[in-house]
C-alpha positions in Angstrom: 120.3 110.7 145.4 118.2 113.7 146.4 118.5 116.7 148.6 115.0 116.2 149.8 114.8 114.0 152.9 111.7 113.7 155.0 113.5 112.6 158.2 111.0 109.8 158.6 111.9 106.1 159.1 109.1 105.0 156.8 108.9 103.1 153.5 106.6 105.6 151.9 108.9 108.5 152.9 111.9 106.6 151.4 110.0 105.9 148.2 109.0 109.6 147.9 112.6 110.6 148.3 113.4 108.5 145.3 110.4 109.1 143.0 108.4 111.9 144.5 109.9 114.7 142.4 107.7 116.2 139.6 107.9 114.3 136.3 109.7 111.3 137.9 106.8 108.9 137.8 105.9 109.9 134.3 109.4 109.1 133.2 109.0 105.6 134.8 105.5 105.3 133.2 107.1 105.9 129.7 109.9 103.4 130.3 107.4 100.7 131.3 106.7 100.4 127.5 110.3 99.6 126.9 113.8 101.2 126.5 113.7 104.8 125.1 116.3 107.2 123.9 116.5 110.7 125.4 114.8 112.1 122.4 112.0 109.5 122.7 111.5 110.6 126.3 111.6 114.2 125.4 109.0 113.7 122.7 106.7 111.7 125.0 106.9 114.4 127.7 106.9 117.5 125.5 106.4 119.9 128.4 109.3 118.8 130.5 112.3 121.2 130.5 115.4 119.5 129.2 117.5 120.2 132.3 114.8 118.6 134.5 114.6 115.5 132.3 118.4 115.1 132.5 118.4 115.6 136.2 115.6 113.1 136.8 117.3 110.5 134.7 120.5 111.0 136.6 118.6 110.6 139.9 116.9 107.5 138.7 120.2 106.0 137.6 121.8 106.8 140.9 118.9 105.1 142.8 119.3 101.9 140.7 115.8 102.3 139.1 117.1 103.1 135.5 120.1 102.1 133.6 121.7 103.6 130.5 123.2 101.4 127.8 124.5 101.8 124.3 122.8 99.9 121.5 124.9 97.8 119.2 125.9 98.7 115.7 124.3 100.0 113.5 122.1 101.9 116.0 124.9 103.7 117.8 122.5 105.4 120.2 122.0 105.3 124.0 118.8 104.1 125.6 117.4 104.3 129.1 115.5 101.3 130.5 114.1 100.2 133.8 116.0 97.8 136.0 114.0 95.0 137.8 114.0 97.3 140.8 112.5 100.1 138.7 109.9 97.8 137.2 108.7 96.9 140.6 107.0 100.3 140.6 104.5 99.1 138.0 101.8 98.0 140.5 102.0 101.3 142.4 101.7 103.3 139.1 98.7 101.2 138.0 97.0 101.8 141.4 97.7 105.6 141.1 96.5 105.6 137.5 93.2 103.9 138.5 92.7 106.4 141.4 93.5 109.4 139.2 91.2 108.3 136.4 88.2 108.8 138.6 88.4 112.5 137.8 88.9 112.2 134.1 86.2 112.9 131.5 87.4 114.9 128.5 91.0 116.2 128.0 91.5 119.6 129.4 92.7 122.5 127.2 96.3 121.8 126.2 96.4 118.2 127.3 97.8 115.8 124.8 97.3 112.0 124.4 100.5 110.1 123.9 101.3 106.5 123.1 102.7 106.0 126.7 99.6 107.5 128.3 97.3 105.2 126.3 99.6 102.2 127.1 99.1 103.2 130.8 95.3 103.3 130.3 95.4 99.7 129.1 97.4 98.7 132.1 95.0 100.4 134.5 91.9 99.1 132.9 93.1 95.5 132.6 90.8 92.9 134.1 92.7 89.6 134.5 89.6 87.8 135.6 88.1 88.5 132.2 91.2 87.5 130.4 91.4 84.2 132.3 94.3 82.0 131.1 93.9 82.6 127.4 96.8 83.6 125.2 95.8 86.5 122.8 97.6 89.3 121.1 96.1 92.6 120.0 97.4 95.4 117.8 95.7 98.7 118.6 96.1 101.4 115.9 95.3 104.9 117.2 96.2 107.0 114.1 99.3 108.7 115.2 100.7 105.6 117.0 100.2 101.8 117.4 100.3 99.7 120.5 100.9 96.0 120.9 99.2 94.1 123.7 99.9 90.5 124.6 98.2 88.5 127.3 99.6 85.1 128.2 98.4 83.1 131.2 96.9 86.2 132.7 100.1 88.3 132.4 99.8 91.6 130.5 102.5 93.2 128.3 101.9 96.5 126.6 104.5 98.0 124.2 104.7 100.7 121.5 104.7 99.6 117.9 103.0 96.9 115.9 102.4 93.4 117.2 104.4 90.7 115.3 101.4 88.3 115.1 98.2 89.8 116.4 95.1 87.7 116.8 93.0 90.9 116.4 93.8 94.4 115.0 91.6 97.1 116.3 91.8 100.4 114.5 90.4 103.7 115.7 88.6 105.6 113.0 87.4 108.6 115.0 88.6 110.2 118.3 86.1 108.4 120.5 86.2 104.9 118.9 88.2 102.8 121.3 87.6 105.0 124.3 83.8 104.6 123.8 84.2 100.8 123.8 86.3 100.8 127.0 83.8 103.1 128.8 80.8 101.1 127.6 79.4 104.1 125.6 79.4 101.8 122.5 79.0 98.1 122.3 81.3 96.2 119.9 78.4 95.8 117.5 77.6 99.5 117.5 81.2 100.6 117.1 81.6 98.3 114.1 78.3 99.4 112.6 78.8 103.1 113.0 82.4 102.9 111.6 84.1 104.2 114.8 86.4 101.2 114.8 87.6 98.7 112.2 89.0 95.2 113.0 91.2 92.7 111.2 90.8 89.1 112.5 87.9 87.4 114.2 85.3 90.1 115.2 84.2 87.9 118.1 87.6 88.8 119.8 86.5 92.4 120.0 84.0 91.3 122.7 86.8 89.7 124.7 88.9 92.9 124.2 86.1 95.1 125.6 85.6 92.8 128.6 89.3 92.7 129.3 89.9 96.4 129.2 87.1 98.5 130.7 87.0 101.8 132.6 
């Protein structure tokens, strides 16, 4: 699959041979939110050269981590999606995301916030002990994009787009609204009072949301 071999009989070395190239793990991160067209991936990774994106997708297909399939009529487009083998990378990406977030404060010059990066933030901040065994659905509106979050029996699913039947809608009304809640800079009561967030549904669920997703 790759010309880079480490010559080490080691699981980590073998993994890096498959996913250690630049951009590869971010492609996997984006596909964790669901199947995407080439144009979707290109938009979500706006700095990646097109030849690199094509090469990485081909490598991931050859490794059995990603498959390509045609959507039925009337879509007539091709999407890329993770195989079960590829989705097995999710715990490793979450651990890396948590480790990397220790150095994050404000976005650096030129850094963008995408739907996929925020979806990953919800995965890395998820606290299953706070969610317990409840079944609850959230729709998080971030202005430019919307995320759907479902928790069922402790299992978390995060996708891009509206939730079909959310128990609570949380809408960001300024740049720091939801981030301030997740970092503890604002309590739910403060965020609602100062207008940094708006909710639809039971406001008490906002407290559960904050306890479930916390940096």
